[in-house]
C-alpha positions in Angstrom: -89.4 94.8 154.4 -86.4 96.9 154.8 -85.6 98.6 157.8 -85.3 102.6 157.4 -86.7 103.4 153.9 -85.5 106.6 152.2 -88.9 107.3 150.4 -86.9 106.5 147.0 -87.7 103.5 144.7 -84.7 101.2 144.3 -83.9 98.5 141.6 -80.7 96.3 142.1 -80.3 94.2 139.2 -77.8 91.7 140.2 -74.8 90.8 138.0 -75.3 86.9 137.9 -73.6 86.1 134.6 -76.4 84.4 132.3 -79.1 85.0 134.3 -81.9 87.2 135.7 -82.1 88.5 139.7 -83.8 91.9 140.6 -84.7 93.2 144.0 -87.1 96.3 144.3 -87.6 98.4 147.3 -90.5 100.5 147.3 -90.4 104.2 149.1 -92.1 102.4 152.0 -89.1 99.5 152.2 -91.4 96.7 150.6 -89.2 94.3 149.1 -90.2 92.4 145.7 -87.7 89.8 144.3 -87.9 89.1 140.5 -86.1 85.8 139.5 -83.6 84.2 142.1 -80.4 83.2 141.2 -76.7 82.8 142.4 -78.4 82.6 146.3 -75.6 83.6 148.6 -75.2 87.0 146.4 -78.7 87.7 146.5 -79.1 86.9 150.3 -76.4 88.8 151.3 -77.4 91.8 149.4 -80.9 91.3 151.3 -79.2 91.2 154.4 -77.0 94.2 153.8 -79.9 96.4 152.5 -81.7 95.6 156.0 -84.2 92.9 155.4 -86.1 92.4 158.4 -86.8 88.6 157.2 -89.8 89.4 155.0 -90.3 89.6 151.2 -93.3 91.0 149.9 -93.5 89.6 146.4 -91.3 87.1 145.0 -91.9 86.5 140.9 -90.4 84.1 139.1 -90.5 84.8 135.5 -90.3 81.6 134.1 -89.0 77.7 135.3 -85.4 77.9 133.9 -82.5 77.2 136.3 -80.5 80.4 135.5 -84.0 82.2 136.8 -85.4 80.5 139.7 -82.0 78.2 141.3 -82.0 80.5 144.2 -85.5 80.6 144.9 -85.4 77.7 147.2 -83.1 79.0 149.7 -84.6 82.4 149.7 -88.1 80.9 150.7 -86.1 78.5 153.3 -84.4 81.7 154.8 -87.2 84.1 154.7 -90.9 84.5 154.8 -92.0 85.4 151.5 -95.6 86.9 151.6 -96.9 86.6 147.9 -95.5 84.8 144.8 -96.2 84.9 141.2 -95.4 82.1 138.9 -96.1 81.1 135.4 -99.0 78.6 134.8 -98.1 75.3 136.6 -100.8 73.5 134.6 -98.6 73.2 131.7 -95.9 70.7 131.7 -93.5 72.7 131.0 -94.4 75.3 133.8 -94.2 72.5 136.3 -90.5 72.7 135.4 -87.7 70.4 137.0 -87.9 68.6 140.8 -86.1 71.9 142.0 -88.3 74.2 140.6 -91.4 71.9 142.3 -89.7 72.1 145.3 -89.8 75.7 145.5 -93.6 75.3 144.8 -94.0 73.2 147.7 -92.0 75.6 150.2 -94.3 78.4 149.2 -97.3 76.3 149.7 -95.8 74.9 153.0 -95.6 78.6 154.1 -99.0 79.5 153.1 -97.5 82.0 150.7 -100.4 83.4 148.4 -99.3 82.5 145.1 -100.8 83.0 142.0 -99.8 80.9 138.9 -100.5 83.8 136.4 -102.2 83.9 133.1 -102.8 87.3 132.2 -102.7 90.5 133.6 -102.2 91.4 136.9 -101.4 94.8 139.1 -99.6 94.9 142.4 -99.3 98.1 144.5 -96.6 97.3 147.6 -97.5 100.6 149.5 -101.1 100.1 148.9 -103.6 101.9 146.7 -105.4 103.9 148.7 -104.9 107.4 150.5 -105.8 108.4 153.9 -108.8 110.8 153.4 -108.5 114.2 155.6 -111.4 114.1 158.4 -115.0 113.5 156.8 -113.7 113.2 153.4 -113.3 109.8 151.3 -111.0 107.1 150.4 -109.4 107.5 147.1 -107.1 105.6 144.6 -103.5 107.2 145.2 -102.3 108.2 141.4 -99.1 108.8 143.1 -98.5 105.0 144.4 -96.0 102.6 142.8 -97.3 99.9 141.3 -96.2 96.8 139.2 -98.0 95.3 136.4 -97.4 91.6 135.8 -98.2 90.4 132.4 -98.3 86.4 131.9 -98.8 84.2 128.9 -102.6 83.7 128.2 -104.0 80.2 127.8 -104.8 81.3 124.3 -101.2 82.3 123.6 -100.0 79.0 125.0 -102.5 76.8 122.8 -101.6 78.7 119.9 -97.8 78.4 120.0 -98.5 74.6 120.8 -100.8 74.0 117.7 -98.2 75.8 115.7 -95.2 73.6 117.3 -93.1 76.6 118.3 -93.9 76.4 122.0 -90.8 76.5 124.9 -90.7 76.9 128.2 -89.4 81.0 127.8 -93.0 81.5 125.9 -93.9 81.4 129.8 -92.2 84.4 130.6 -93.8 86.6 133.0 -92.9 90.4 132.0 -93.2 93.5 134.3 -93.6 96.8 133.9 -92.7 99.2 137.2 -94.3 102.9 137.3 -93.7 105.7 139.5 -95.3 108.9 138.4 -93.5 109.4 135.3 -90.8 106.9 135.8 -91.5 103.3 134.2 -89.3 100.4 133.8 -90.0 97.0 132.1 -88.3 93.6 132.9 -88.8 91.3 130.2 -87.0 87.9 131.5 -86.8 85.4 128.4 -89.4 86.9 126.5 -89.6 85.8 123.1 -91.2 87.9 120.1 -94.6 86.2 121.0 -94.5 87.6 124.2 -94.2 91.0 123.0 -97.1 90.5 120.7 -98.9 89.8 123.7 -97.3 93.1 125.1 -98.7 94.8 122.2 -102.1 93.5 122.5 -102.0 94.6 126.5 -101.5 97.8 125.0 -98.4 98.3 127.1 -96.3 99.4 124.4 -97.7 102.5 124.0 -96.3 104.4 127.3 -92.2 105.3 126.6 -90.1 104.1 129.5 -86.6 105.2 130.6 -85.1 101.8 131.5 -85.4 98.7 130.0 -84.0 95.2 131.0 -83.5 93.5 127.7 -85.3 90.3 126.8 -83.3 86.7 127.2 -80.2 87.9 127.8 -80.0 89.6 124.6 -80.8 86.9 122.2 -82.4 87.5 118.7 -85.8 86.1 119.4 -86.5 88.8 122.5 -84.6 91.7 121.2 -85.6 93.8 118.1 -85.0 97.3 117.0 -88.4 98.1 116.9 -89.2 97.5 120.4 -86.1 99.5 121.7 -87.5 102.3 119.4 -90.6 102.3 120.6 -90.2 101.8 123.7 -87.8 104.9 123.9 -85.9 103.7 126.9 -82.4 105.6 127.5 -81.4 102.9 129.5 -81.0 99.2 128.1 -79.5 96.6 130.6 -78.6 93.3 128.8 -78.1 90.7 132.2 -75.4 88.3 130.5 -72.1 87.0 129.9 -71.0 87.2 126.1 -68.1 85.1 126.5 -70.2 82.6 128.3 -71.4 79.0 126.7 -74.5 80.6 125.4 -72.7 83.4 123.5 -75.5 86.0 124.4 -75.9 88.8 122.8 -75.1 87.1 119.6 -74.3 88.8 116.5 -77.7 90.2 115.7 -78.5 91.4 119.0 -75.3 92.9 119.6 -75.5 94.8 116.5 -78.9 96.1 117.2 -77.6 97.2 120.9 -74.4 99.0 119.3 -76.2 101.0 116.8 -78.7 101.6 119.9 -76.0 102.4 122.3 -74.5 104.9 119.4 -77.4 107.5 119.7 -76.7 110.6 122.0 -78.4 110.4 125.4 -79.1 106.1 124.9 -77.0 103.5 126.6 -76.8 99.8 126.4 -74.7 97.9 128.9 -74.0 94.3 129.9 -74.0 93.2 133.6 -70.7 91.4 133.4 -68.9 94.6 132.7 -71.0 96.9 135.2 -71.6 94.3 138.0 -74.5 94.7 139.4 -76.4 97.9 138.9 -78.3 100.1 141.3 -81.5 102.2 140.1 -82.2 105.2 142.2 -85.6 106.8 141.2 -87.1 109.9 143.2 -90.5 110.9 143.7 -90.3 113.8 140.7 -89.6 110.8 138.5 -85.5 111.9 138.3 -83.4 108.5 138.5 -79.8 107.5 138.3 -77.6 104.4 137.6 -74.5 103.7 139.8 -72.5 100.3 139.2 -70.5 98.1 142.0 -68.0 96.4 139.5 -68.6 92.9 141.3 -67.9 89.7 139.1 -70.7 87.4 138.8 -70.1 85.4 141.9 -69.2 88.1 144.3 -70.4 90.2 147.0 -72.3 93.1 145.8 -70.2 96.0 147.8 -72.6 98.6 148.7 -69.8 101.2 149.3 -68.5 101.0 145.7 -70.9 102.5 143.5 -70.0 104.8 141.1 -72.2 106.6 138.5 -73.4 104.7 135.1 -73.9 106.8 132.4 -73.4 106.8 128.6 -70.1 108.6 128.8 -68.9 105.9 131.7 -70.4 102.9 130.3 -67.9 100.2 130.3 -69.3 98.0 127.9 -67.5 98.2 124.5 -70.1 97.3 122.0 -67.6 97.7 119.1 -65.2 95.4 120.2 -67.8 92.8 121.0 -69.1 93.0 117.5 -65.9 92.7 115.9 -65.6 89.6 117.9 -68.9 88.3 116.9 -67.8 88.6 113.2 -64.9 87.1 113.5 -66.6 84.0 115.0 -68.3 83.7 112.0 -65.2 82.6 110.1 -64.5 79.0 109.1 
């Protein structure tokens, strides 16, 4: 929890190169970390935000290094009250030794840990209203909540039978809701994970902000998904110049088209640095960026507004470079 919360909902999407790390701070100051890499950067930012040593919820979307490698230090230096991880019964879900060490640390800390297969909903600030004298306790319709969707056992088995299963299919997807505002974070979701999202009827409501799947890979990014969700802001957590070359040609073309539409923006964290989303109780929201490099400390005093007109990502130039890369 952080000291002196301001009653707004905050999401910090860290620039960690090709990888994912987000910090959510609820209106009452509860802290949720989704994925954890670049531990120096993550822990410094938590300290600067005023963390009291307690992380209310840690979610590791799946056991790939660029999503969990900061988790061990985070748990070593702070108390994690609750954790949600991919199914541990599967050999891919068990991950490498460093990931298993993280699971061991959580167990030793007596963290309430869920290896999620299916759907869960979590309310950081509680679910119930405080009743008036003589009144009944009710579920607070205005309380912020996080929907957490992991792969079902049936989905895993189906993909294994089809011989197309990989660790990305274990990805946990989340939808953050506060009143009229929604944000979806997708980790390294693949097309089959999106189908699961469909089946749970989580594609029927529009969202204002989307963290694009799998750093902009074609298996996680399709025009139909972006168009149905109708997000005005799409954040791609990636370094297009890195060894994985993501977003690739197909996804770059999709993002370039999406970014060209009025009142829509797609941007890459390599260009913006860490991004801060602020949401007010009314549902109004705004973004600012800090311009930090992937291994640089976030300077919270350096934020500048991030809008479709100030978006530093040049999709045309990136698309041209991807096309040029096709030449023999």
